[in-house]
C-alpha positions in Angstrom: 22.5 -6.9 5.0 20.5 -4.6 7.3 19.8 -5.7 10.9 16.9 -3.2 11.3 14.1 -5.8 11.2 15.7 -7.7 14.0 16.1 -4.6 16.1 12.5 -3.6 15.4 11.3 -7.1 16.5 13.2 -6.7 19.8 11.8 -3.3 20.3 8.2 -4.6 19.8 8.9 -7.4 22.3 10.1 -4.8 24.9 7.1 -2.5 24.3 4.4 -5.2 24.6 4.9 -6.0 28.3 4.9 -2.2 29.0 1.6 -1.8 27.1 0.1 -4.7 29.2 1.3 -3.1 32.4 -0.2 0.3 31.4 -3.5 -1.4 30.5 -3.6 -3.2 33.9 -2.9 0.0 35.7 -5.7 1.8 33.9 -8.2 -1.1 34.6 -7.2 -1.3 38.2 -7.5 2.5 38.6 -10.9 2.4 36.8 -12.2 -0.3 39.1 -11.1 1.6 42.2 -12.5 4.9 41.1 -15.9 3.5 40.0 -16.2 1.3 43.1 -15.6 4.4 45.2 -18.2 6.2 43.2 -20.7 3.4 43.6 -20.1 3.1 47.3 -20.7 6.8 47.7 -23.8 6.6 45.6 -25.2 3.7 47.7 -25.1 6.0 50.8 -27.6 8.3 49.1 -30.1 5.5 48.3 -32.8 4.4 50.8 -31.6 1.7 53.2 -32.1 -1.9 52.0 -31.2 -5.4 53.0 -27.5 -6.5 52.8 -28.3 -8.9 49.9 -30.1 -6.2 47.8 -27.2 -3.8 48.6 -24.6 -6.3 47.3 -26.6 -7.1 44.2 -27.2 -3.4 43.5 -23.5 -2.6 44.1 -22.4 -5.4 41.7 -25.0 -4.3 39.0 -23.9 -0.7 39.1 -20.2 -1.6 39.1 -20.7 -3.9 36.1 -22.8 -1.4 34.2 -20.2 1.4 34.7 -17.2 -0.8 34.0 -18.5 -2.5 30.9 -17.8 0.4 28.5 -14.3 0.7 29.8 -13.6 -3.1 29.4 -15.3 -3.1 26.0 -13.2 -0.2 24.5 -9.9 -1.2 26.2 -10.1 -5.0 25.9 -13.0 -6.6 24.0 -13.1 -4.2 21.0 -9.3 -4.3 20.3 -9.4 -8.1 20.7 -12.3 -8.5 18.2 -10.5 -6.2 15.8 -7.3 -8.2 16.2 -9.1 -11.4 15.5 -10.7 -9.9 12.4 -7.4 -8.6 11.2 -5.7 -12.0 11.7 -8.5 -13.6 9.7 -7.9 -11.1 6.8 -4.2 -11.7 7.0 -4.7 -15.5 6.9 -6.9 -15.1 3.8 -4.3 -12.8 2.2 -1.5 -15.3 3.0 -3.5 -18.2 1.4 -4.1 -16.2 -1.7 -0.5 -15.1 -1.8 0.6 -18.7 -1.4 -1.5 -19.9 -4.3 -0.3 -16.9 -6.4 3.3 -17.7 -5.4 3.0 -21.3 -6.7 1.3 -20.5 -10.0 3.6 -17.6 -11.0 7.1 -17.8 -12.5 9.9 -19.6 -10.7 10.4 -17.5 -7.5 12.3 -17.4 -4.3 11.8 -15.3 -1.1 14.7 -14.4 1.2 14.9 -12.6 4.6 16.5 -9.2 5.0 20.0 -10.9 5.1 19.3 -12.5 1.7 19.0 -16.0 3.2 16.4 -18.1 1.4 13.3 -18.9 3.4 11.1 -20.2 0.6 11.0 -21.2 -3.1 8.1 -22.2 -5.2 7.9 -25.6 -6.9 8.6 -24.2 -10.4 11.9 -22.9 -9.2 12.9 -26.1 -7.4 12.0 -28.2 -10.4 14.0 -26.0 -12.7 17.2 -26.1 -10.7 16.8 -29.7 -9.3 16.8 -28.8 -5.6 14.3 -29.7 -2.9 13.3 -27.1 -0.3 15.4 -28.5 2.6 18.6 -28.1 0.5 18.3 -24.3 -0.1 16.4 -22.9 2.9 18.7 -20.8 5.1 21.3 -20.6 2.3 22.3 -17.5 0.2 21.3 -17.4 -3.5 25.0 -17.2 -4.3 24.8 -21.0 -4.5 23.2 -20.6 -7.9 26.1 -18.4 -9.3 27.1 -19.5 -12.7 30.6 -17.9 -12.5 29.8 -15.9 -15.7 29.3 -12.6 -13.9 32.1 -10.7 -12.2 32.0 -9.1 -8.7 31.2 -5.7 -10.2 28.0 -7.1 -11.6 26.8 -8.2 -8.2 28.0 -4.9 -6.5 25.9 -2.9 -9.0 23.0 -5.2 -8.6 22.9 -4.7 -4.8 23.6 -1.0 -5.0 20.6 -0.5 -7.3 18.4 -2.8 -5.1 19.3 -1.0 -1.9 18.9 2.5 -3.4 15.6 1.9 -5.3 14.1 -1.2 -3.8 14.2 -3.2 -7.0 16.5 -4.6 -9.6 15.8 -6.2 -13.0 18.3 -7.6 -15.5 19.6 -10.5 -17.4 21.4 -13.2 -15.4 22.7 -16.7 -15.7 22.6 -19.3 -12.9 23.4 -23.0 -12.6 21.4 -26.0 -11.5 22.2 -28.4 -8.7 24.1 -30.6 -11.2 26.2 -27.6 -12.2 24.5 -27.1 -15.6 24.5 -23.4 -16.5 21.1 -22.3 -17.8 20.6 -19.9 -20.7 20.3 -16.2 -20.0 17.0 -15.1 -18.5 15.4 -12.1 -16.9 15.4 -11.7 -13.1 13.4 -9.2 -11.1 14.3 -8.7 -7.4 12.0 -6.6 -5.2 12.5 -5.5 -1.6 9.6 -6.0 0.7 9.3 -3.2 3.3 7.4 -2.8 6.6 5.5 0.2 7.7 8.7 1.8 8.9 10.2 1.5 5.4 12.6 -1.2 6.6 13.4 -4.1 4.3 12.2 -7.3 5.8 12.3 -9.7 2.7 13.4 -9.9 -0.9 11.5 -11.7 -3.6 13.2 -12.8 -6.8 11.1 -13.7 -9.8 12.8 -15.6 -12.6 11.5 -15.4 -16.2 13.0 -18.6 -17.7 
């Protein structure tokens, strides 16, 4: 299966330190420029005591730097926290929906199982530890030839989904009656497949 999600993850890890470095350079430059401006401004003000000058310098520097720090650090941080909260809510809702729907499994982009709901586990007699990290081929009944699976993957890769009748076997080796399976590719913003979800209509 495609290795693109892994490559994208590595790319993001490489870009993050560069983004932090750029941000630090911008902030350091902003502090330097504004401090130079404040010091120049102080020369035009009437003479005062050293304490007043220091306090005034600090107040002006803070006042001028606040908008920069707000838009470059605090605002993105707040937005990131809010987005994470929304994602957590969506994940909780998705987790509940995943458990109450038909028997289902989720795999990574390489078609290795990362999760299955309780309905699926109960139907096939497995527990989660026995199937996580394994390929769904462990459920093959032996009643479909290689051409069947080749056509399945060809359609799935080309269109992002596949639906059809299939037969699989339980952990004990019992072949279940024919049922309808729908496989859907989950893609990221770059249209790269990151996961597959299979929903079994027993």
